[in-house]
matplotlib code that plots the C-alpha trace (Angstrom):
import matplotlib.pyplot as plt

x = [-5.8, -3.5, -2.7, -2.3, 0.3, 2.1, 2.1, 3.0, 6.2, 6.3, 3.0, 3.2, 1.0, -0.4, -1.2, -3.3, -5.0, -5.8, -7.3, -9.4, -10.6, -11.4, -13.4, -15.4, -16.1, -17.2, -19.5, -20.8, -21.7, -23.4, -25.4, -26.4, -27.6, -29.6, -27.7, -26.4, -28.5, -27.5, -27.2, -24.9, -22.7, -22.4, -21.5, -18.9, -17.5, -17.2, -15.6, -13.1, -12.0, -11.6, -9.4, -7.4, -4.9, -4.3, -3.6, -1.1, 0.7, 0.8, 2.1, 4.8, 5.9, 6.1, 8.1, 10.6, 11.4, 10.7, 14.1, 16.0, 18.8, 19.4, 15.9, 16.0, 13.2, 11.7, 11.4, 9.9, 7.3, 6.4, 6.0, 3.9, 1.7, 1.3, 0.5, -1.6, -3.3, -2.6, -4.2, -0.8, -0.8, -4.0, -2.8, -5.8, -5.5]
y = [-9.6, -10.1, -6.4, -6.3, -9.1, -7.5, -3.9, -4.6, -6.6, -7.8, -9.6, -12.9, -15.7, -14.2, -11.0, -12.8, -14.9, -11.8, -10.1, -13.1, -13.4, -9.7, -9.9, -12.8, -10.8, -7.8, -9.7, -11.6, -8.3, -7.3, -10.5, -10.0, -6.5, -8.0, -6.0, -9.2, -12.3, -15.4, -17.3, -14.6, -14.7, -18.4, -18.4, -15.6, -17.6, -20.8, -18.9, -17.1, -20.2, -22.1, -19.4, -18.5, -21.4, -20.5, -16.9, -18.0, -20.2, -17.3, -15.0, -17.5, -18.1, -14.3, -13.7, -16.3, -14.5, -10.9, -10.1, -12.8, -11.2, -14.4, -13.9, -11.2, -8.7, -10.3, -13.7, -12.0, -10.3, -13.7, -15.2, -12.2, -12.7, -16.4, -15.8, -12.7, -13.2, -9.6, -8.1, -6.6, -4.3, -2.4, 1.1, 2.4, 0.1]
z = [14.5, 11.6, 11.4, 15.2, 15.1, 12.2, 13.5, 17.1, 17.0, 20.6, 20.6, 22.5, 23.5, 26.8, 24.9, 22.2, 24.9, 26.9, 23.9, 23.1, 26.6, 26.8, 23.6, 25.1, 28.2, 26.2, 23.9, 27.0, 28.5, 25.3, 25.4, 29.0, 28.1, 25.2, 22.7, 21.1, 20.9, 22.9, 19.6, 18.1, 21.3, 21.2, 17.5, 18.2, 21.1, 19.0, 16.1, 18.3, 20.2, 16.9, 15.4, 18.5, 18.0, 14.4, 15.4, 18.0, 15.5, 13.0, 15.7, 16.8, 13.2, 12.5, 15.7, 14.5, 11.3, 12.3, 13.6, 11.8, 9.9, 7.9, 6.3, 3.6, 3.3, 0.2, 1.9, 5.0, 2.8, 1.3, 4.7, 5.8, 2.8, 3.6, 7.3, 7.1, 3.7, 2.7, 5.8, 6.8, 3.8, 4.6, 5.0, 6.9, 9.9]

ax = plt.figure().add_subplot(projection="3d")
ax.plot(x, y, z, "-o")
ax.set_aspect("equal")
plt.show()
């Protein structure tokens, strides 16, 4: 999700919420089909819901500085590193 937020500049709250809900639907389907255990699905659900707010906060902070001409590129990179913990630099994603 870090790379997604970084790579696609117009990510907003509804988009993140839709992605999270879609993931829950998909893994719920896998659990119903017995391809994922109920326990695994419940753990995934708990993890996703607990991390969603943090992702939203990172996305909003990044959107604040992304197109801000008053923030130089070096400072933007420092903020990216802080927000995305280096995930934004993965070249293969």
